[in-house]
C-alpha positions in Angstrom: 115.1 128.4 62.4 114.4 126.2 59.4 116.7 123.4 58.4 117.8 122.6 54.8 116.9 119.0 55.6 113.2 119.7 56.3 110.9 119.5 53.3 109.2 122.7 52.2 106.1 123.3 50.1 106.9 124.4 46.5 104.7 125.3 43.5 105.8 124.7 40.0 103.8 126.6 37.3 104.5 125.8 33.7 103.5 126.7 30.2 103.7 124.1 27.5 103.9 125.0 23.8 100.7 125.6 21.9 102.3 124.1 18.9 101.8 120.6 20.5 98.5 118.8 20.2 96.6 118.1 23.4 97.9 114.5 23.7 101.5 115.6 23.4 101.0 118.5 25.9 99.4 116.0 28.4 102.4 113.7 27.9 104.8 116.6 28.6 102.8 117.4 31.8 103.0 113.7 32.9 106.8 113.8 32.3 107.0 116.8 34.5 105.0 115.1 37.2 107.1 112.0 37.0 110.3 114.2 37.2 109.0 115.6 40.5 107.9 112.2 41.8 111.1 110.4 40.8 113.1 112.7 43.0 111.2 111.3 46.0 109.0 114.3 46.4 105.3 114.2 47.5 102.8 116.0 45.2 100.2 117.7 47.3 98.0 119.3 44.8 97.8 119.6 41.0 95.8 121.5 38.4 94.5 119.9 35.2 96.3 121.1 32.1 94.3 123.8 30.3 94.7 125.7 27.0 95.2 129.4 27.5 96.0 132.5 25.4 99.1 134.4 26.7 99.0 138.0 27.7 102.1 138.5 25.7 104.1 136.3 23.3 106.4 133.7 24.9 109.0 132.4 22.5 106.8 133.8 19.6 103.8 131.9 20.8 100.5 133.4 22.0 98.7 130.2 23.0 99.7 127.1 25.0 98.8 124.8 27.8 99.1 126.0 31.5 99.4 123.8 34.5 100.8 123.8 38.1 101.5 121.5 40.9 102.4 121.8 44.6 104.9 119.4 46.1 107.0 118.8 49.2 110.8 118.8 48.7 114.0 119.4 50.6 115.4 122.8 49.6 118.8 121.4 48.7 117.6 120.0 45.4 115.2 122.7 44.3 117.5 124.5 41.9 118.4 121.3 40.1 114.7 120.3 39.8 113.7 123.7 38.5 116.4 123.6 35.8 115.2 120.1 34.8 111.6 121.2 34.5 112.6 124.2 32.4 114.6 122.0 30.0 111.8 119.5 29.4 110.9 119.3 25.7 107.7 121.4 25.1 108.0 123.5 28.2 108.4 127.1 27.1 108.1 128.8 30.5 108.3 127.4 34.1 108.7 128.9 37.5 109.2 127.1 40.8 108.6 129.0 44.0 108.4 128.3 47.7 104.8 128.7 48.9 102.7 128.2 52.0 99.8 125.8 52.8 96.7 127.8 52.3 95.0 126.2 55.3 97.7 127.8 57.5 97.6 131.2 55.9 95.2 133.4 57.8 94.2 136.7 56.4 93.4 139.5 58.7 90.0 140.8 58.1 89.5 144.3 59.3 86.0 145.1 60.6 84.8 148.5 61.3 83.3 148.8 64.8 80.3 151.0 64.8 79.9 153.3 67.8 76.3 153.8 68.7 75.6 157.2 70.2 72.8 158.0 72.7 71.0 160.1 70.0 70.9 157.0 67.7 69.6 154.8 70.5 66.8 157.4 71.2 66.0 157.6 67.5 65.7 153.8 67.3 63.4 153.7 70.4 61.1 156.3 68.8 60.9 154.2 65.6 60.1 151.2 67.7 57.3 153.1 69.5 55.8 154.4 66.2 55.8 150.8 64.8 54.0 149.5 67.9 51.4 152.3 67.5 50.9 151.5 63.9 50.8 147.8 64.3 48.8 147.8 67.4 
């Protein structure tokens, strides 16, 4: 059973207005990062800010800057932090979700086991004999 006092891994994905120039967008990204750090959270991983076109208009904008970061935080303050991130000037869309460490996530890979019949073994042996005859 998980405790509310134990930090969990969260990911914040955010989209910054394309109306800002790159310098202002990076400043907004730094402000977001500082907001996360100032609440005594540990940033685990971060993506560089990149300009992207949107799949659909967000607040009448079709282009902007996308970034994300993963951080450890106690669950009790996540809603407050999420609201602060969304209210930062320049942020037009943001989402904060609980995530898992990828090194601990193991995907099950299904492999098909091939059943070798006796006829197939005989066929392979005949091929081997023919190859030996041909190659000497």
